[in-house]
C-alpha positions in Angstrom: -3.5 -0.7 -3.5 -4.6 -4.5 -3.5 -2.4 -7.7 -2.9 -2.2 -11.2 -4.2 -0.8 -14.6 -3.5 -0.4 -18.0 -5.0 0.7 -21.8 -5.1 1.6 -24.4 -7.2 2.1 -27.7 -5.3 2.8 -31.3 -5.5 -0.3 -31.5 -2.8 -3.3 -29.5 -2.7 -2.8 -25.9 -1.7 -5.8 -24.4 -1.8 -5.4 -23.9 2.3 -2.0 -21.8 2.0 -4.4 -19.7 -1.2 -6.9 -19.0 1.6 -4.2 -18.0 4.3 -1.9 -16.4 2.3 -4.4 -14.1 0.7 -5.8 -13.7 4.2 -2.7 -12.2 5.3 -2.9 -9.2 2.3 -6.1 -8.0 3.9 -4.9 -4.7 5.3 -3.9 -4.0 1.2 -7.5 -3.7 0.2 -11.1 -3.1 1.3 -13.5 -4.0 -1.4 -13.0 -7.0 -3.2 -11.6 -10.9 -2.6 -10.9 -13.5 -5.2 -9.6 -17.0 -5.8 -8.8 -19.3 -8.4 -7.9 -23.1 -8.5 -7.7 -25.9 -11.2 -7.7 -29.3 -10.6 -8.1 -32.1 -13.6 -11.1 -33.5 -11.8 -13.1 -29.7 -11.6 -11.4 -27.6 -14.0 -11.0 -24.4 -13.2 -12.8 -22.9 -10.2 -13.5 -19.5 -9.3 -15.0 -17.1 -6.3 -15.3 -13.5 -6.1 -16.7 -11.8 -3.3 -17.2 -8.3 -2.0 -15.2 -7.7 1.5 -16.6 -4.1 2.6 -19.0 -5.2 5.2 -16.8 -8.6 6.7 -13.5 -9.8 6.1 -12.1 -12.3 3.1 -12.0 -15.1 5.7 -15.3 -14.9 6.4 -16.4 -14.5 3.0 -14.0 -17.8 1.5 -14.5 -20.2 4.0 -17.0 -22.4 2.9 -15.4 -21.9 -0.8 -12.3 -23.3 0.4 -14.0 -26.2 1.4 -15.5 -26.9 -2.0 -12.2 -26.2 -4.3 -9.7 -28.6 -4.7 -6.0 -27.9 -6.6 -2.9 -28.1 -7.1 -2.1 -24.7 -8.2 -4.3 -21.7 -7.0 -3.8 -18.0 -7.0 -5.7 -15.5 -4.7 -5.9 -11.4 -4.8 -7.4 -8.9 -2.6 -8.6 -5.8 -4.9 -9.2 -2.2 -4.0 -11.1 -1.9 -7.6 -12.0 -4.9 -10.1 -13.4 -8.1 -9.1 -10.3 -10.9 -9.5 -9.1 -12.9 -11.0 -10.7 -12.7 -14.2 -11.0 -16.2 -16.7 -9.6 -15.6 -20.2 -9.3 -17.8 -23.3 -7.4 -16.3 -26.4 -5.0 -17.4 -28.8 -2.8 -18.3 -25.5 -5.3 -20.8 -24.5 -7.1 -20.6 -21.3 -6.0 -18.6 -18.0 -6.6 -16.8 -14.9 -5.1 -13.1 -14.5 -5.1 -10.9 -11.6 -3.2 -7.8 -11.1 -2.1 -4.9 -8.5 -1.6 -1.2 -9.1 -3.2 1.2 -11.2 -3.6 1.7 -15.1 -4.5 5.6 -15.8 -4.9 5.3 -19.5 -7.5 2.7 -19.4 -9.9 4.6 -21.5 -7.4 5.9 -24.1 -6.1 1.9 -24.3 -9.6 0.4 -24.5 -10.3 3.0 -27.4 -7.0 2.0 -29.3 -8.2 -1.4 -28.9 -11.7 -1.3 -30.1 -10.3 0.6 -33.0 -8.2 -2.6 -33.9 -11.1 -5.1 -33.8 -11.2 -5.9 -30.3 -15.0 -6.8 -29.8 -16.0 -5.7 -26.2 -14.4 -5.7 -22.5 -15.9 -6.7 -19.3 -16.9 -4.2 -17.2 -17.9 -3.2 -13.9 -21.8 -1.8 -12.9 -20.2 1.7 -13.1 -19.0 1.5 -16.2 -15.2 1.0 -16.0 -13.3 -1.6 -17.8 -12.3 -4.3 -15.2 -8.4 -4.2 -15.5 -7.7 -7.4 -16.3 -9.8 -7.2 -19.1 -7.9 -4.9 -20.4 -4.3 -6.4 -19.5 -5.2 -9.7 -21.1 -6.3 -7.8 -24.5 -3.5 -6.2 -24.7 -1.6 -9.4 -23.8 -3.3 -11.1 -26.7 -1.7 -8.5 -29.4 1.7 -10.8 -29.1 2.3 -14.2 -29.7 3.9 -15.9 -26.4 2.5 -14.3 -22.6 6.5 -12.9 -22.1 6.0 -10.9 -25.3 2.4 -9.6 -24.6 3.2 -9.1 -20.7 6.3 -6.7 -22.3 4.2 -4.8 -24.7 1.5 -4.4 -21.9 3.6 -2.9 -19.5 5.0 -0.8 -21.8 1.8 0.7 -23.3 0.6 1.0 -19.4 0.5 4.5 -18.1 0.8 3.8 -13.9 1.8 0.6 -12.8 0.8 -3.1 -13.6 2.5 -6.3 -11.5 0.2 -9.3 -13.0 -0.1 -13.3 -12.3 -1.2 -15.2 -15.2 -2.4 -19.0 -13.8 -2.9 -21.7 -16.6 -3.7 -25.5 -15.7 0.1 -26.2 -14.3 2.0 -23.1 -13.8 1.7 -19.4 -12.7 3.7 -16.7 -14.7 4.2 -13.4 -12.2 5.5 -9.9 -13.6 6.9 -7.2 -11.7 5.9 -3.8 -12.8 8.5 -2.1 -14.9 9.4 0.6 -12.0 9.4 -2.0 -9.6 7.1 -0.2 -7.7 5.5 -3.1 -6.0 7.0 -6.0 -4.7 7.1 -9.7 -5.8 8.5 -12.3 -3.2 9.0 -16.4 -4.1 8.8 -18.4 -1.3 10.1 -22.5 -1.6 8.6 -25.4 0.5 10.0 -29.2 0.1 6.5 -29.7 -2.2 6.1 -26.6 -4.2 6.3 -23.0 -4.9 4.4 -19.5 -3.7 4.7 -15.9 -4.4 3.3 -13.4 -2.6 3.0 -9.1 -2.2 4.1 -9.5 1.6 6.7 -11.6 2.1 5.3 -12.6 6.0 2.2 -14.1 4.4 3.9 -17.9 3.6 6.6 -17.7 6.2 3.4 -19.3 8.6 2.9 -21.9 6.1 6.3 -23.3 6.0 7.7 -21.5 2.7 10.9 -19.9 2.9 12.1 -16.9 0.3 14.4 -17.9 -2.5 13.5 -15.3 -4.8 12.4 -11.7 -5.2 11.7 -10.2 -8.6 13.2 -7.4 -10.0 11.5 -4.5 -11.6 10.4 -6.0 -15.2 10.8 -9.4 -14.0 9.2 -11.9 -15.4 9.4 -15.2 -13.9 7.4 -19.2 -14.6 6.8 -21.2 -11.5 5.9 -24.9 -11.0 5.7 -27.4 -8.6 9.3 -28.1 -9.3 10.8 -24.6 -9.5 10.8 -21.8 -11.1 12.3 -20.0 -14.2 13.4 -16.3 -15.2 11.5 -15.9 -18.5 12.8 -12.0 -18.8 15.5 -10.9 -16.6 15.1 -7.4 -14.5 17.0 -4.4 -13.9 18.2 -2.8 -10.7 16.6 0.2 -12.0 13.7 0.6 -9.7 11.5 2.9 -8.1 9.8 1.6 -5.3 7.0 2.6 -3.2 8.6 4.6 0.0 5.3 4.6 1.3 5.2 0.9 1.7 7.4 1.3 4.4 5.9 4.1 5.8 2.6 3.0 6.0 1.1 0.8 4.0 3.3 -2.6 4.7 2.3 -4.4 7.3 5.0 -4.6 10.1 6.6 -7.8 9.5 6.8 -7.4 5.8 10.5 -6.9 3.9 10.3 -5.1 1.2 14.2 -5.0 -1.0 15.6 -6.8 2.0 14.4 -4.0 4.7 12.3 -4.6 7.5 8.9 -2.2 7.9 9.0 -1.9 11.5 12.6 -1.4 11.7 12.7 0.9 8.9 9.9 2.7 10.9 11.8 2.7 14.1 15.0 4.0 12.6 12.7 6.6 11.0 11.3 7.8 14.7 14.9 8.1 15.7 15.9 10.0 13.0 12.6 12.6 13.6 14.2 12.9 17.5 17.8 13.3 16.1 17.0 16.3 13.8 14.9 17.7 16.6 17.7 18.0 19.2 20.1 19.0 16.6 17.6 22.3 15.8 16.7 22.7 19.4 12.7 21.5 18.7 12.7 18.6 21.2 9.8 20.0 23.2 8.8 19.3 26.8 6.5 16.5 26.8 5.4 14.1 29.4 5.1 11.5 27.0 6.1 10.6 23.1 2.6 8.6 21.4 1.9 6.8 18.3 -1.0 7.5 16.2 -2.1 3.5 15.7 -1.3 1.6 14.6 1.4 2.7 11.9 2.5 5.4 13.6 3.3 3.5 16.7 6.8 2.1 15.6 7.5 6.0 14.7 7.2 7.2 18.0 8.8 4.1 19.9 12.4 5.2 17.7 11.2 9.0 18.9 11.2 8.3 22.4 14.2 5.7 22.3 16.0 8.2 20.9 14.5 11.4 22.9 14.5 9.7 25.9 11.4 10.7 26.7 8.5 7.7 27.7 6.3 5.9 25.8 2.5 5.5 26.4 -0.2 5.0 24.7 -3.1 7.3 25.7 -6.0 6.2 23.6 -6.4 2.7 22.2 -8.1 1.7 19.1 -11.1 -0.7 19.2 -10.2 -2.9 16.6 -12.6 -6.1 16.3 -15.6 -4.6 14.1 -13.9 -2.1 12.2 -9.8 -2.9 11.3 -9.2 -0.2 9.4 -10.5 3.4 9.2 -11.0 3.5 5.4 -13.4 0.4 5.0 -16.3 2.6 4.8 -16.5 3.7 1.0 -18.0 6.9 2.5 -15.2 9.6 3.2 -18.0 10.8 6.1 -18.5 7.4 7.6 -14.8 6.6 7.4 -14.3 9.9 9.6 -17.0 8.6 12.0 -15.7 5.3 12.7 -12.3 6.5 12.9 -13.2 8.9 15.7 -15.8 6.1 17.4 -13.0 3.6 17.7 -10.6 5.6 19.9 -11.0 4.8 23.5 -9.1 7.3 26.0 -6.9 6.4 29.0 -8.1 9.4 30.8 -5.0 9.0 33.1 -2.3 9.5 30.0 -4.2 12.8 28.9 -5.7 14.4 31.6 -3.3 17.4 32.1 -0.3 15.9 30.3 1.5 17.3 27.2 1.6 14.4 24.7 3.9 14.2 21.3 2.4 12.3 18.8 4.1 10.4 15.7 1.6 9.8 12.5 2.6 8.0 9.6 1.3 10.8 7.3 -0.8 14.1 7.0 -2.9 14.0 4.4 -6.0 16.1 4.0 -6.0 16.4 8.1 -9.4 15.9 8.6 -9.1 12.5 10.9 -5.8 14.0 12.6 -8.4 17.0 13.4 -10.5 15.0 14.8 -8.0 13.1 16.9 -6.5 16.5 18.6 -10.2 17.8 19.7 -10.6 14.5 21.3 -7.5 14.8 22.9 -8.2 18.5 23.9 -11.8 17.4 24.7 -9.9 14.5 27.4 -7.9 17.2 29.2 -5.0 17.4 27.2 -2.9 20.5 27.9 -0.4 20.5 25.0 -0.5 18.2 21.8 2.3 18.4 19.5 2.8 16.1 16.0 5.5 14.5 14.2 4.6 13.6 11.1 6.7 10.2 9.7 7.3 11.6 6.3 7.5 14.9 4.6 4.4 16.7 3.3 2.3 15.1 0.9 2.1 17.6 -2.1 1.3 15.5 -5.1 -1.6 12.8 -5.7 0.2 9.8 -6.1 -0.7 9.1 -10.1 1.2 5.2 -9.8 -0.9 3.5 -7.0 -3.5 5.4 -6.2 -3.2 5.2 -2.5 -4.9 8.6 -1.5 -8.5 8.7 -2.2 -8.0 12.3 -3.3 -9.9 13.9 -6.4 -8.1 16.9 -6.4 -4.7 17.7 -5.0 -6.4 21.0 -3.6 -7.5 17.9 -0.9 -4.6 17.9 0.2 -3.9 19.9 3.4 -0.2 20.8 2.4 -1.3 22.0 -1.1 -4.3 23.9 0.2 -2.1 26.1 2.2 0.3 27.0 -0.6 -2.7 27.3 -3.1 -4.4 30.0 -1.0 -0.8 32.1 0.2 0.2 32.0 -3.6 -1.7 30.4 -6.0 -0.5 28.5 -8.9 2.5 29.6 -8.4 3.3 28.2 -5.4 4.1 25.0 -6.8 7.5 26.5 -8.0 8.1 26.5 -4.5 7.3 23.1 -2.9 10.9 22.3 -1.6 11.0 25.4 0.3 7.7 24.6 1.9 8.9 21.0 3.0 11.9 22.6 4.4 11.3 23.6 8.2 14.5 25.9 7.9 12.6 28.0 5.4 10.1 31.0 5.2 7.7 29.0 3.5 8.3 26.1 5.5 7.7 27.7 8.9 4.5 29.1 7.3 3.3 25.7 6.1 3.7 24.3 9.9 2.0 27.2 11.6 -0.9 27.2 9.2 -1.5 23.6 9.8 -1.1 24.0 13.7 -3.5 26.9 13.5 -6.3 24.2 11.8 -5.4 21.5 13.5 -5.1 23.1 16.9 -1.5 21.7 17.4 0.7 22.8 19.7 4.2 22.7 17.5 4.5 20.3 14.2 7.3 18.9 12.4 7.7 17.0 9.2 10.6 14.2 8.1 12.5 15.5 5.6 12.6 13.3 2.6 16.6 12.7 3.1 15.6 11.5 6.8 13.2 9.2 5.0 15.3 7.8 2.7 18.3 7.3 5.3 15.9 5.5 7.4 15.0 2.9 4.6 18.3 2.7 4.1 18.4 2.0 0.0 19.5 4.5 -2.7 17.3 7.7 -3.5 17.5 6.9 -7.0 15.8 3.5 -6.2 13.0 5.0 -4.4 9.6 6.8 -5.6 8.9 10.0 -4.1 6.6 11.4 -6.2 4.1 12.3 -3.5 6.4 14.4 -1.4 8.9 15.7 -4.2 7.0 15.4 -7.4 9.9 13.6 -9.2 9.4 11.1 -11.7 
């Protein structure tokens, strides 16, 4: 996915942006970048691969050399960012988060209109920043250009533009991703993650609305285009992607996950499906607070029967190879034998996507003497690949375990009954759960419902994107 951070200050802000950007490392694993400006040094830009070592270690020496009272940084899963652009709007740096699904079509349109060329990566794909900048250049001002780009782009695009003395922030038109503004006595910052600036002494003073465009200077912020309350923020930010300390639209991630676990336990109790187990456990890391909520409400003790070894591989998806990611995920799990051998365990995981890593986790538990392994998914069955944020690496929806099973039982017509398969009280819903249990060797399985997820977030369903679960736009 990716994340970004930036600041404009009366003082040098390079170290603020270094630490603030580093606090977004959980959102991306491929590239990091920083761009600053000072009158003495002009624009300074550094971009590094962070596939084999973290952002912090790659940029420590760069930060010692950089100077500036204005700076932006980003973590990206795709393009090298920020990029520098010169157009009729001047010289500026730009970076974005999200995904552009119609990039090829847009680039062809722009080439037909006379756009000479685009910056591309070694794969031949167009750098998203270059494409966005070319779209913005079709209009006579940044605001008009950003609005034009947002209308043309399919997918999701939030962006920041840095000039010599200001930063323009633009939240995507559907508000699927957050942008927050922090204030300190000497200046202002913007951030994807709210907690990223709190340790730096900034306090939240504004959260951009969907489609809002805002200009930051060291003296304050100015709304250049009003946003709207009609948004579709990604619900998966709370379920999985967001860091526990983060708040989106006033809702803390850790609190949502704990409530979500409580709701799942209440549902199991109501339906007579609360299993007789020794411990409730979370699949680390994001499954843990969901499990704590489940344990609190069910009265079943919480335990950690395996610990994840993270000093060398903080995230299991860091390697680009799926085979290596699976291997790393397995190698990281270190058992606590006294909490596994002969025990009946209920695990809560944030989601079930392909089922590959979960299958290996379950096998790992049985190999270490577990008597039973029950599973609860903290979100509904994932039925569709995300087309707005590209959070799943699936190249086909048939890679999703739920869709595989539906397709095998009903073929293409099965998509008509997605709602039934998601519902555990229907025959199709029972079939889906039984088949996943068989494939993953689970004793029992339940999914959180969409209604339960919405309840846990505490925002109106109409403001939440649930496309990956429901298929609704």
